[in-house]
N, C-alpha and C positions, 0 to 999 in steps of 0.2 A: 504494500500500500504506500502511495506517495501523498503527502499532504500538499495542499494548495500552496504554490509558491516555492516548493522544495525543488532543488536542483538534483537531477539524477547524477549519481556518481557510480561509475563502473569499477569493479574490482577485477584486476588481472593478475595472473601469475606468469613469471618468466623464469626459465631454467638455464643456469650457466653450467654447461657440461664440460668437465675437464677429463682428459685422457692422457696417457703416457705411452709413447710408441717405443720406448727403450732408450731413446736419445733426448727427446724434447717433450715438454708439456704442451698439449694440444687443447684447442677449444672447438667444440662442435657448433656450427652455425647452419642456418637454413636461409633460403631465399623467401622473403615475405610473399604470401600468396594473394594479397589484396591491397587495394589503395588505402591510404596514401603510401608512397615509397614501395610500390609493388616491385618484386624481384630484387630488392636490395637486401643486403645481408642483415640477419636478425638473430637474436636469441630465440629459443623455443618459447612461445607465449600464447596465452589464450585467456578467456574470461571465466570467472567463477560462476558456476551454475547454482540455481536456487537450492538444489537438494544435495550439495556436497560440501565437504570441508575444504580448507585451503590445501591440505596435504593430498586429499583425493584429487583435487583439480590439478595439482602439479604433476602427479603421476599420470593422470589422464592425458594432459597436454603433451607431456614428453612422449608417451606411447603413441598418440595420434600422429604427431609430427615426425617422429623418427623411427618408430617401431620398437624402441627400447623399453624394457620393463625389468622389474626386480633389481634396480640399481640403488646405490647409496644416494639418498636425496635428503637435504637438510635445509630448513628455512633459514634465510640470511637476514634480510631487513626490508623495510618498506621504502618505496620511492614515491614521493607525493607532490612534486612540483606541480603547480596549478596548470602550467602550459606544456607539460611533458608529452602529452598526446594532442596533436593539432586538431583532432576531430571532436573529441568529447572528453570531459573531465574524467580522468582515470587514475585510480590509486593502484599501485603495483606492489605485490609481494614477491620478492626474488628468492630463488632457491639455487643452491649449487649442488651438482651431482658429480660423483667420481666413478669412473668405469675403466675396466680393462679393455682397451681399444680392440685387441685381437679377439677377445671373447665375444664381443658384440658387433663386430664389423659386418657379419652376415645378417644381423637383424635390421640394419639400417634400411629404411624404405627410400625409394627414389622419387617419390611424389613431390617432396619439397626440396629436393636437391641438397640434402644434408651433407656437409663436407667438413673435414678436419682442417684447422688452421694452426700454425705455430702461434702459441699464446703471446709471444713477444712480437709478432708481426701480423697484426690483424687488419683486415680491410675496414673501410668505413662502415659503421653500424648505424641503424636507425635510432631515432629518438635519443634517450639517455642510456642506451644499452652499453656503451663503452664505460660509463660511470659505474654501472652494475658490475662489469667485468673487473674493473680496477678494485672495487671494494671486495669482490669475491676473492681476488688474489691475496689481499691483506688478510681476510678472514681465514683463508686456507692455511696461510703461513702460521698464524697464531694457533689455529686448531691443531695443526700437525705437530707443533712443538709440545702439545699436551697429551695428545691421543694418537694411537697407531692407525689413523684413518688412511694413511697413504697406501696401506696394503690393498685397499680397494682399487688402486690403479695398476696393480701388478698381476701377472699371470699366476696360475696355481703353484708353479714352481719357479724359483728365481735365484739368482746369485747375490751375494752381498755386494759386489761391485755394482750390480744393476740397481740395487736399493740405494746405495750411496749416491749414485748418479742422479736418482730421482730426488733425493733430498737436496743435492747441490743445485738441481734445476729449480726446485721450489724456493730455496733461499738465496739463489744467485751468489753462492760462495763456495769455497772449497773446504772439505773436512779431511783431517788426517786419517788415512786409511786404517792404520793399526788401532787408533783410539776408537774410531767409528765401529770397526768390527768387534772390538773387545766389549764396548758398551752394548752393542746390539745383541751379542750372544749371551751376555750376562742377564738379560731380561727374561730368558727362558721361554720366549714365545716361538722360537723356531725349531723345526725338526730337520736335522741334516740328512740328506739323501745320499745314496751311493754313487749316482751318476754325476758327470761333470759337463759343464759347458766348455768346449774346447775351440770355440769359434774365434777367440781373440789371442790364444796362446796354446802351445803344446802341453804345458802343465795343466792348464784348465782351472776352472773354479767350480767348487762343489755347488750343487743345487740345494736349496732349502725350501721347506714348506711352512706355512703358518699353522701353528697349533691352534685351531679355531676355538677349542674349549677354553684354553688359557686366555686367548684373545678376548673372549666374551667376559670372562671372569675378572680380568685385570686390564680394563680399558684405560687405566691411568699409567700403564707400564712405561710409556715413552716420555714420562715427565722429565727424566734426567738424561735422555739421549742427546738433547741439544742444550748444553749449558748456557744459562743466562739468555733465554730466547728473546726477552725484551731488549737486552743490550744488543744482541745480534740484529734484531729488526730495526732498532733505532740507528745503528751504524750503517745500515744499507740505505744509501741516499735515495734510491728509487722508492722504497717504502716510506721514507720520511716525507717525500713529496706527496705521495698518495694520502698519507695520514693528515697532512695539513689541508689538502683539498677537501677531505670529508669533514674536517672540523669547521671549515669556513661556512 
């Protein structure tokens, strides 16, 4: 029901989908299917329906536009600038998702031309979607310093060098390999496998799997993997610039 004189306000959800191809952090974009800015690059977005929660809407939108389902999806924040949508007043709730690119690449539908882009080299995006992406990057860095969520970006079996590269990509810094490996293994979350990845050297690197039971029981396990995460993030000038932008 709308009262006389009340302005209609739409509620939308947009999904920022991160992936990792083994070398770079990627972002999944689609081509917008309707005006304005039809066929321009966009996050996965849609409107909240009367009979669903925001989380339900986010999962529905993501599945409809990309074919993806059963992925890690977390609500981030609201974007409410009055003129953010040129057609009608629209409040947006943003979500970020983490997926293993190789696990889901066959699920991607071609209807909306979903495509992976290097997260550090994106095309022009519609509306305020670039602001959403920047905020999602900051959120992901803080979240990953406290919880082992980055495993959501990895294949079922992986090497420690691969995991270290993922963290270095997320934080745009270098970690000492011995210290990283020692701290990682001390957490007790990994199960060492017998086979090795020999693609980069003759000696090879052992594969590991995540102990999913311990992962669920001890979701705070990575609290000490990255020492002084606040200091690390503040020293990174890129993140400092983003933080200032969001406080303005």
